[in-house]
C-alpha positions as CSV (number, residue, x, y, z in Angstrom):
1,M,18.5,-17.3,23.6
2,D,20.3,-19.1,20.6
3,L,20.4,-17.3,17.2
4,P,21.1,-18.7,14.0
5,D,24.0,-18.3,11.3
6,F,22.7,-15.1,9.3
7,G,25.1,-15.6,6.4
8,I,24.0,-15.6,3.2
9,P,23.5,-18.9,1.3
10,P,26.0,-19.1,-1.8
11,Q,23.6,-19.8,-4.3
12,L,21.5,-16.6,-3.3
13,A,25.2,-14.8,-3.0
14,R,26.0,-15.6,-6.6
15,R,22.7,-13.8,-7.6
16,M,23.3,-10.6,-5.9
17,S,25.4,-7.3,-6.2
18,M,27.7,-6.6,-3.6
19,A,25.2,-3.7,-2.5
20,E,22.5,-6.2,-2.4
21,Q,24.9,-8.3,-0.1
22,H,25.6,-5.5,2.0
23,E,21.8,-4.6,2.0
24,Y,20.8,-8.6,3.2
25,L,23.5,-8.9,5.7
26,R,22.2,-5.5,7.4
27,T,18.8,-6.1,7.5
28,K,19.5,-9.7,8.6
29,L,21.8,-8.0,11.8
30,T,18.7,-5.7,12.5
31,R,16.6,-8.4,12.8
32,R,18.9,-9.9,14.8
33,R,18.7,-7.1,17.5
34,T,15.2,-7.2,17.4
35,L,14.9,-10.6,18.6
36,V,17.5,-9.8,21.4
37,T,15.3,-6.8,22.3
38,A,12.5,-8.6,22.2
39,G,13.8,-11.5,24.0
40,A,15.1,-9.3,26.8
41,V,11.6,-7.8,27.1
42,A,9.6,-11.3,26.9
43,G,11.9,-13.4,29.4
44,G,12.6,-15.2,26.6
45,L,11.5,-16.3,22.7
46,L,11.7,-19.4,20.9
47,T,14.6,-20.0,19.3
48,G,15.4,-18.8,15.5
49,C,12.9,-16.3,13.8
50,S,9.7,-18.0,15.2
51,A,7.9,-16.1,17.3
52,E,5.5,-18.3,18.2
53,G,4.6,-22.0,18.2
54,A,2.5,-23.6,15.0
55,A,-0.4,-23.7,17.1
56,T,-0.3,-19.9,17.3
57,R,1.1,-19.2,13.7
58,G,-2.0,-18.9,11.8
59,T,-1.5,-20.9,8.6
60,T,-2.7,-24.2,7.4
61,A,-0.7,-27.3,7.0
62,A,-0.3,-26.1,3.1
63,G,1.4,-23.1,4.6
64,R,-1.4,-20.6,2.7
65,A,-1.7,-17.6,5.1
66,T,-4.9,-17.3,7.2
67,P,-6.2,-14.5,9.4
68,S,-4.4,-14.9,13.3
69,V,-6.7,-14.9,16.3
70,H,-6.6,-10.8,17.7
71,G,-5.2,-11.0,21.3
72,S,-2.8,-14.0,20.5
73,G,0.6,-13.6,20.4
74,P,4.2,-13.3,22.2
75,A,4.4,-11.8,25.7
76,V,6.5,-8.9,24.0
77,H,5.0,-5.5,25.0
78,G,3.9,-3.7,21.6
79,S,6.1,-0.7,22.5
80,A,9.0,-2.5,21.6
81,I,7.6,-3.7,18.4
82,A,7.7,-0.9,15.5
83,P,5.6,-1.5,11.9
84,F,7.7,-0.9,9.0
85,G,6.7,-1.8,5.5
86,R,3.6,0.2,4.9
87,H,2.1,0.0,1.5
88,L,-1.4,1.2,0.0
89,A,-4.1,-0.7,-2.6
90,F,-7.2,0.7,-3.9
91,G,-10.3,-1.1,-3.4
92,A,-12.4,-2.4,-6.4
93,D,-13.6,1.7,-5.8
94,P,-10.7,4.1,-6.0
95,K,-13.1,6.6,-5.0
96,T,-14.0,5.3,-1.8
97,Q,-12.1,2.4,-0.9
98,M,-8.1,2.1,0.4
99,R,-6.2,-0.8,1.4
100,V,-3.4,-0.2,4.2
101,S,-1.0,-3.0,4.8
102,W,1.8,-3.2,6.4
103,Q,4.8,-5.6,8.6
104,V,5.5,-6.1,12.1
105,P,8.6,-8.1,13.0
106,L,6.7,-10.2,15.8
107,A,2.9,-10.8,16.5
108,V,1.1,-8.1,17.9
109,R,-1.8,-7.6,19.8
110,K,-5.1,-5.9,18.4
111,P,-3.9,-4.2,15.4
112,Y,-5.4,-0.9,14.0
113,V,-5.6,2.2,11.7
114,R,-6.1,5.1,12.7
115,I,-7.7,7.8,10.3
116,G,-8.8,11.3,9.9
117,L,-8.7,14.6,7.5
118,R,-6.1,16.0,9.6
119,P,-3.0,14.9,11.1
120,D,-3.6,15.9,14.5
121,D,-7.3,14.3,14.5
122,L,-6.9,10.7,13.9
123,S,-10.5,9.9,15.7
124,R,-11.5,7.2,13.4
125,K,-10.2,3.9,14.4
126,I,-10.3,0.7,12.5
127,E,-9.6,-2.7,13.3
128,A,-6.8,-4.9,11.1
129,E,-6.2,-8.2,10.1
130,L,-3.0,-10.5,11.2
131,R,-1.8,-12.7,8.6
132,D,1.1,-14.9,9.4
133,L,3.5,-16.3,7.1
134,H,5.4,-19.3,8.2
135,T,8.8,-20.5,5.7
136,P,10.0,-23.8,6.6
137,G,13.9,-23.8,6.9
138,R,15.8,-26.1,4.0
139,S,18.8,-27.6,5.8
140,G,21.9,-25.8,4.2
141,V,20.0,-23.1,2.2
142,R,17.7,-21.0,4.1
143,L,16.2,-20.7,7.7
144,A,12.7,-21.0,8.8
145,L,11.1,-17.7,9.0
146,D,7.9,-16.5,10.5
147,Q,6.7,-12.8,9.3
148,Y,3.8,-10.8,10.2
149,Y,1.5,-8.6,7.8
150,L,-1.4,-6.6,8.4
151,H,-4.1,-5.3,6.3
152,A,-7.0,-2.7,7.1
153,A,-9.9,-2.3,4.5
154,L,-11.0,1.3,4.5
155,D,-14.5,2.1,2.9
156,G,-16.9,4.8,2.9
157,L,-14.5,7.5,1.9
158,R,-14.8,10.9,0.2
159,P,-13.9,11.0,-3.7
160,G,-11.1,13.2,-4.2
161,T,-10.0,13.6,-0.3
162,T,-6.7,14.0,1.3
163,Y,-6.7,11.7,4.4
164,Y,-4.3,11.4,6.9
165,Y,-3.5,7.8,8.6
166,G,-1.1,6.3,11.0
167,V,-0.9,2.5,11.8
168,G,-0.6,0.9,15.7
169,H,-1.3,-2.0,17.6
170,E,-1.5,-2.3,21.6
171,G,1.2,-0.5,22.7
172,F,2.0,1.5,19.8
173,D,-0.5,4.2,19.2
174,P,0.5,6.9,15.6
175,A,-1.8,9.4,17.9
176,D,0.8,9.5,20.6
177,A,3.5,12.4,20.5
178,A,6.2,9.9,20.6
179,H,5.0,7.9,17.4
180,R,3.5,11.2,15.4
181,A,6.1,11.1,13.1
182,T,4.7,8.0,11.3
183,V,1.6,9.6,10.2
184,T,1.2,10.3,7.0
185,S,-1.7,10.4,3.9
186,F,-3.2,9.6,0.7
187,R,-5.8,10.5,-1.5
188,T,-8.7,9.0,-3.1
189,A,-9.7,8.9,-6.6
190,P,-11.3,12.1,-7.8
191,A,-15.1,11.8,-9.1
192,S,-14.2,13.2,-12.5
193,P,-10.6,14.0,-13.1
194,E,-9.6,16.3,-16.0
195,S,-5.9,14.7,-15.7
196,F,-4.1,12.5,-14.0
197,V,-0.5,10.8,-14.0
198,F,0.3,6.9,-13.4
199,T,3.6,5.3,-13.7
200,A,4.7,1.7,-14.2
201,F,7.6,-0.7,-14.1
202,G,8.2,-4.3,-13.6
203,D,11.2,-6.4,-12.5
204,Q,12.3,-4.0,-9.2
205,G,14.2,-6.0,-6.9
206,V,16.2,-4.3,-4.2
207,G,19.4,-2.4,-4.5
208,T,20.6,1.0,-5.5
209,A,19.0,0.9,-8.9
210,A,15.6,0.3,-7.4
211,A,15.5,2.7,-5.0
212,A,16.4,5.2,-7.6
213,N,13.5,4.3,-9.7
214,D,11.6,5.1,-6.4
215,N,12.8,8.6,-6.2
216,L,12.2,9.0,-10.1
217,L,8.7,7.9,-9.3
218,L,7.8,10.3,-6.4
219,R,9.0,13.2,-8.5
220,R,6.2,12.6,-11.0
221,K,3.3,12.9,-8.5
222,P,1.5,9.9,-9.6
223,A,-2.2,9.3,-8.7
224,F,-1.0,5.6,-8.5
225,H,1.8,3.0,-9.6
226,L,1.2,-0.2,-11.6
227,H,3.8,-2.8,-10.7
228,A,4.0,-5.4,-13.6
229,G,5.5,-8.5,-11.5
230,D,8.6,-10.0,-10.4
231,L,8.4,-8.0,-7.1
232,C,11.6,-8.5,-4.8
233,Y,13.1,-11.5,-6.3
234,A,13.1,-13.6,-2.9
235,D,12.6,-16.3,-5.1
236,A,15.9,-16.5,-7.3
237,N,15.4,-18.8,-10.1
238,G,11.8,-17.7,-11.1
239,Q,10.7,-21.2,-12.1
240,G,7.8,-21.8,-9.7
241,L,9.3,-24.8,-8.2
242,T,10.2,-25.8,-4.3
243,S,13.9,-26.5,-6.0
244,D,13.9,-22.6,-6.3
245,G,16.5,-20.9,-4.5
246,Y,14.5,-18.6,-2.0
247,D,15.0,-16.3,0.9
248,P,11.7,-15.0,2.4
249,G,13.8,-12.1,3.9
250,F,13.9,-10.4,1.1
251,W,10.4,-8.9,1.3
252,D,11.3,-7.3,4.1
253,L,14.0,-5.4,2.4
254,F,11.5,-4.8,-0.5
255,L,9.0,-3.3,1.8
256,K,11.1,-1.0,3.7
257,Q,12.7,0.1,0.2
258,N,9.4,1.2,-1.2
259,E,7.9,2.1,2.1
260,G,8.7,5.8,1.1
261,V,6.6,5.7,-2.3
262,A,4.3,3.0,-1.3
263,R,3.0,4.5,1.7
264,S,1.1,7.5,0.0
265,V,1.1,6.2,-3.6
266,P,-1.2,3.3,-4.0
267,W,0.7,0.3,-5.5
268,M,-1.1,-1.7,-8.1
269,V,0.8,-5.0,-8.2
270,T,0.6,-8.4,-10.4
271,T,2.2,-11.5,-10.6
272,G,5.2,-12.4,-12.4
273,N,7.1,-15.7,-12.6
274,H,9.6,-15.1,-9.7
275,D,6.5,-14.1,-7.7
276,M,5.1,-17.9,-7.6
277,E,6.5,-18.6,-4.3
278,A,5.8,-22.7,-4.6
279,W,6.5,-23.0,-0.3
280,Y,3.0,-21.8,0.4
281,S,0.5,-23.6,-1.5
282,P,0.1,-25.8,-4.7
283,D,0.0,-22.5,-7.2
284,G,2.7,-20.5,-5.1
285,Y,0.2,-17.5,-4.0
286,G,-0.1,-17.9,-0.7
287,G,2.8,-15.5,0.1
288,Q,0.8,-13.1,-2.3
289,L,-2.1,-13.4,-0.4
290,A,-0.4,-12.9,3.1
291,R,1.6,-9.7,2.0
292,W,-0.6,-7.7,-0.4
293,T,-4.4,-6.7,-0.1
294,L,-5.5,-6.3,-4.0
295,P,-9.2,-5.5,-5.1
296,D,-11.6,-8.2,-5.0
297,S,-13.1,-7.4,-8.5
298,G,-11.2,-10.3,-10.4
299,F,-12.8,-13.7,-10.7
300,D,-11.3,-15.2,-7.8
301,P,-9.5,-13.3,-5.4
302,R,-8.5,-16.1,-3.3
303,S,-6.8,-18.3,-6.0
304,A,-5.7,-15.9,-8.4
305,P,-5.1,-12.5,-6.3
306,G,-2.8,-10.9,-9.1
307,V,-6.0,-10.7,-11.7
308,Y,-8.4,-8.0,-11.0
309,S,-9.9,-4.1,-12.5
310,F,-10.1,-0.8,-11.3
311,A,-11.4,2.3,-12.7
312,Y,-9.7,6.0,-12.4
313,G,-10.9,8.8,-14.3
314,N,-11.4,8.2,-17.9
315,V,-9.2,4.8,-17.7
316,G,-10.3,1.0,-17.0
317,F,-7.5,-0.8,-16.0
318,V,-7.2,-4.5,-15.9
319,A,-4.4,-6.1,-14.0
320,L,-3.7,-10.7,-15.3
321,D,-1.7,-12.9,-14.1
322,A,0.1,-14.3,-17.2
323,N,1.8,-17.5,-15.5
324,D,-1.7,-19.4,-16.3
325,V,-0.8,-19.0,-20.3
326,S,3.0,-18.8,-20.3
327,Y,4.8,-21.1,-22.8
328,E,8.2,-20.2,-21.3
329,I,7.8,-20.8,-17.6
330,Q,4.8,-23.1,-17.2
331,A,4.6,-24.1,-13.6
332,N,1.4,-22.5,-13.0
333,L,0.3,-23.2,-17.1
334,G,-3.6,-23.3,-17.1
335,Y,-4.2,-23.0,-13.4
336,T,-7.1,-21.5,-13.6
337,D,-8.6,-24.1,-16.1
338,G,-9.6,-20.9,-18.6
339,K,-11.8,-18.8,-16.0
340,Q,-8.8,-16.1,-16.3
341,T,-9.5,-15.7,-19.7
342,A,-13.1,-16.0,-19.6
343,W,-13.2,-13.3,-17.2
344,L,-10.9,-11.0,-19.2
345,D,-13.3,-11.2,-22.0
346,R,-16.5,-10.4,-19.9
347,R,-14.4,-7.2,-18.1
348,L,-13.5,-5.8,-21.2
349,G,-16.4,-5.7,-22.6
350,E,-17.9,-4.3,-19.5
351,L,-15.1,-1.5,-19.5
352,R,-15.5,-0.6,-23.2
353,A,-19.2,-0.5,-22.8
354,A,-18.8,1.5,-19.6
355,E,-19.9,5.3,-19.4
356,G,-17.4,7.7,-18.7
357,I,-14.3,5.0,-19.8
358,D,-12.3,6.4,-22.6
359,F,-9.4,4.0,-22.5
360,V,-8.6,0.5,-21.0
361,V,-4.9,-0.6,-20.1
362,V,-4.0,-4.1,-19.4
363,F,-1.0,-4.9,-17.4
364,F,0.7,-8.3,-17.0
365,H,4.3,-9.8,-16.5
366,H,5.0,-11.8,-19.8
367,C,5.8,-9.9,-23.2
368,A,3.6,-10.7,-26.1
369,Y,6.1,-8.6,-28.1
370,S,9.5,-8.1,-27.0
371,T,13.2,-9.0,-28.7
372,S,15.0,-9.0,-25.2
373,S,16.1,-11.9,-23.7
374,H,12.9,-13.7,-22.6
375,A,11.5,-12.7,-26.1
376,S,7.9,-13.4,-26.5
377,D,5.5,-15.5,-25.0
378,G,3.4,-17.9,-27.4
379,G,0.8,-18.5,-24.9
380,V,-0.1,-15.0,-24.1
381,R,-0.3,-14.2,-27.9
382,A,-2.4,-17.2,-28.3
383,Q,-4.8,-16.9,-25.6
384,W,-5.3,-12.9,-25.1
385,L,-4.0,-11.1,-28.1
386,P,-7.4,-11.8,-29.9
387,L,-9.4,-10.3,-26.6
388,F,-7.3,-7.3,-26.9
389,E,-8.0,-6.7,-30.4
390,K,-11.3,-7.7,-29.8
391,H,-11.9,-4.9,-27.2
392,Q,-9.6,-2.4,-28.5
393,V,-7.5,-2.5,-25.8
394,D,-5.8,0.8,-26.0
395,L,-1.8,0.2,-24.3
396,V,-0.7,-3.2,-22.9
397,I,2.1,-2.7,-20.0
398,N,4.6,-5.7,-19.3
399,G,7.9,-6.5,-17.3
400,H,9.7,-9.6,-17.8
401,N,12.7,-8.5,-20.1
402,H,14.9,-6.0,-18.0
403,V,15.2,-3.4,-20.8
404,Y,12.3,-0.6,-21.9
405,E,11.3,-1.8,-25.4
406,R,8.3,-0.2,-27.7
407,T,6.2,-1.5,-30.3
408,D,4.5,0.1,-33.1
409,A,0.9,-0.6,-33.3
410,I,0.4,-4.1,-33.9
411,R,-3.3,-5.5,-35.6
412,G,-3.6,-9.2,-36.3
413,G,0.0,-9.6,-35.5
414,E,1.7,-7.3,-38.4
415,V,2.8,-3.6,-38.0
416,G,-0.6,-1.4,-38.3
417,R,0.9,1.8,-38.0
418,K,4.4,3.0,-37.6
419,V,4.5,4.8,-34.3
420,P,8.1,6.9,-34.3
421,V,8.9,8.5,-31.3
422,G,6.7,11.5,-30.6
423,G,4.3,9.9,-33.0
424,A,0.7,9.4,-32.3
425,T,-1.9,6.1,-33.1
426,D,-5.3,4.8,-32.8
427,P,-6.4,1.9,-31.7
428,T,-9.5,1.7,-33.1
429,R,-7.6,1.9,-36.8
430,D,-4.0,0.9,-36.4
431,G,-4.1,-1.5,-33.3
432,I,-2.4,-1.6,-30.0
433,V,1.2,-0.9,-28.7
434,H,2.9,-2.8,-26.4
435,V,5.2,-1.6,-24.0
436,T,8.0,-3.4,-22.0
437,A,8.7,-1.3,-19.0
438,G,11.1,-4.0,-17.5
439,G,13.9,-1.7,-15.8
440,G,12.8,-1.1,-12.8
441,G,15.8,-2.1,-11.1
442,R,16.9,-5.7,-11.4
443,D,20.1,-6.5,-13.7
444,L,19.5,-5.3,-17.0
445,Y,19.3,-7.4,-20.5
446,G,20.5,-6.4,-23.5
447,F,19.0,-7.1,-27.1
448,P,20.2,-9.8,-30.1
449,A,23.7,-9.5,-31.0
450,G,23.9,-6.6,-33.7
451,V,21.0,-4.8,-33.0
452,Q,21.4,-1.3,-31.9
453,E,19.7,0.6,-29.2
454,S,16.8,3.3,-30.6
455,Y,15.3,6.2,-28.5
456,E,14.9,9.5,-28.0
457,G,17.9,11.7,-28.5
458,R,19.5,8.7,-30.5
459,V,17.3,7.1,-33.2
460,H,18.8,5.2,-36.2
461,D,17.3,3.9,-39.1
462,H,14.5,1.7,-38.4
463,E,15.5,-2.6,-38.6
464,S,14.4,-5.6,-38.8
465,V,15.2,-7.8,-35.6
466,E,15.9,-11.6,-35.6
467,T,14.3,-13.1,-32.5
468,F,12.4,-15.7,-31.1
469,H,9.0,-16.6,-29.4
470,W,8.1,-19.5,-27.4
471,T,5.8,-22.1,-28.2
472,K,3.8,-24.4,-26.2
473,S,6.3,-27.4,-26.5
474,R,8.6,-24.9,-24.7
475,Q,10.5,-24.6,-27.6
476,A,12.2,-21.3,-28.8
477,H,10.4,-20.3,-32.4
478,K,12.9,-18.2,-34.3
479,E,10.7,-14.9,-36.0
480,T,12.2,-11.6,-38.0
481,V,10.2,-8.8,-36.9
482,E,9.4,-5.3,-37.9
483,W,7.5,-4.0,-35.0
484,S,10.4,-3.2,-32.2
485,R,10.2,0.7,-32.8
486,V,11.9,2.2,-29.5
487,R,14.8,-0.1,-27.4
488,Y,16.6,1.6,-24.4
489,R,19.0,-0.7,-22.1
490,G,18.9,1.2,-18.9
491,F,16.6,1.6,-15.7
492,S,13.3,3.6,-16.3
493,L,10.2,3.7,-15.7
494,L,6.6,4.7,-17.5
495,S,4.7,7.9,-16.8
496,V,0.9,8.1,-18.5
497,E,-0.9,11.2,-18.3
498,A,-4.5,10.6,-19.2
499,R,-6.8,13.9,-20.2
500,S,-10.4,13.4,-20.7
501,G,-13.1,16.2,-21.8
502,A,-13.5,17.1,-26.0
503,R,-10.5,15.5,-26.9
504,P,-9.1,12.7,-24.3
505,S,-6.0,10.9,-24.4
506,L,-3.1,9.1,-23.1
507,T,0.1,10.9,-23.1
508,V,3.0,7.9,-23.0
509,S,6.6,8.8,-21.8
510,A,9.6,6.6,-20.7
511,L,12.1,8.1,-18.5
512,A,15.6,7.3,-17.7
513,Q,16.5,7.3,-14.1
514,D,18.2,10.6,-14.6
515,G,14.8,12.0,-15.8
516,K,15.5,12.4,-19.3
517,R,12.9,11.0,-21.6
518,V,13.8,8.3,-23.8
519,D,10.4,7.8,-25.5
520,H,6.9,9.3,-25.9
521,F,3.9,8.9,-27.9
522,E,0.3,9.6,-27.6
523,V,-3.0,7.5,-28.0
524,R,-6.5,9.0,-29.2
525,R,-9.5,6.9,-30.4
526,G,-11.1,8.0,-33.2
527,A,-8.8,10.9,-33.9
């Protein structure tokens, strides 16, 4: 069997650290060994990374992933194919629904999930869906690659219950003694938790810093994690164009890296500019549809998979796709024809009126307020900030700028209340705090020249900052701002504790990778 060269394309290598290059090549060699083994078992496969021809690949002409027919696939025994990259996500109701997703290096027959209330009793068996994704090759830039993603919907679960599960397929049964170590667990949302913790960051990528943030995340024991977009950086340029540098093999790295967290902590992702992958569909979301199963509670889960909402305890969460409104990166500007914004208005109103919901948290990629390299997006400001204020959103979480930055409470574009480190704010009176949590693991940015970092343990006198925001004509409009309260140039994550009861609150903390706190503040409504 002929196998292609697995070297790193030069334009991709220039954007990678030495550690990332090492991990990339190691994974490519692992893929090569997998193909050799599979070829020996099968008596020969097709050349390259493709395990089967276009007739059984399960993709449309446009490249959008579609389900494969169960039972089709290469003549490779299932015992030679090991699942990897498990990741969870809630369904629309976190109390009763969980979605389990994973990857296999080759197509498999009859994939499924086993689930039970004890690790030694996985008697319930749920069929999974196989979604093939084909990335076409490009001469001198990348190899063609077929990837295989599996998804199972677990419904009718009990609230506040720990479930054990394992993933498998014909020839690989997690209930067998040889594979029992692959069994792990998750917990559904309680009916009415007194308190819970969730974590958040964006702009993670693959590498040492990204993996270290995963370890910090696990130590927080969150009920779930919010990822504010720019997931793995398979698209190196992030312009949403077919001319972008692209290597889909980075997704294998990303899912392997995060499996230790995402197999037990639901990973609620949304869409960044580096997640617009133009090789799969006109809007670039065919890859996202193949790799992720997210709540179908948005206005159109097939065309905008990163737009959805869910409620956990006393907090409603809304995920948005800011590519739809971004003035900075305009590949998908207006792609929903206003439908996302209209849905946002309705959904925020519903959450604000819902019984038992004290707080509303919105997360998406591009920043309305930041002073770092990408600065602020005028499209987000124009389209969504009026709705956030109308419905008194309690907290906004973004990525895009690879730093930690936090505003004062902002109302009508101005500081409504100063919120120093350790301070408190009331969104019904003061306005909204915006947090940029872009230190997830990708190479860090900085702040404007002469602007100092200012964070817990290193607080400086407050200063105005010369920065800019993007206009619809894609011009950088200069502005002087007073709202930049906390700035930290380091890898970090956000950890939020939500409490219900007589005095509901959100306690928001930013943690550096060593676990040291660099910021904290509290949100209370009507205090």
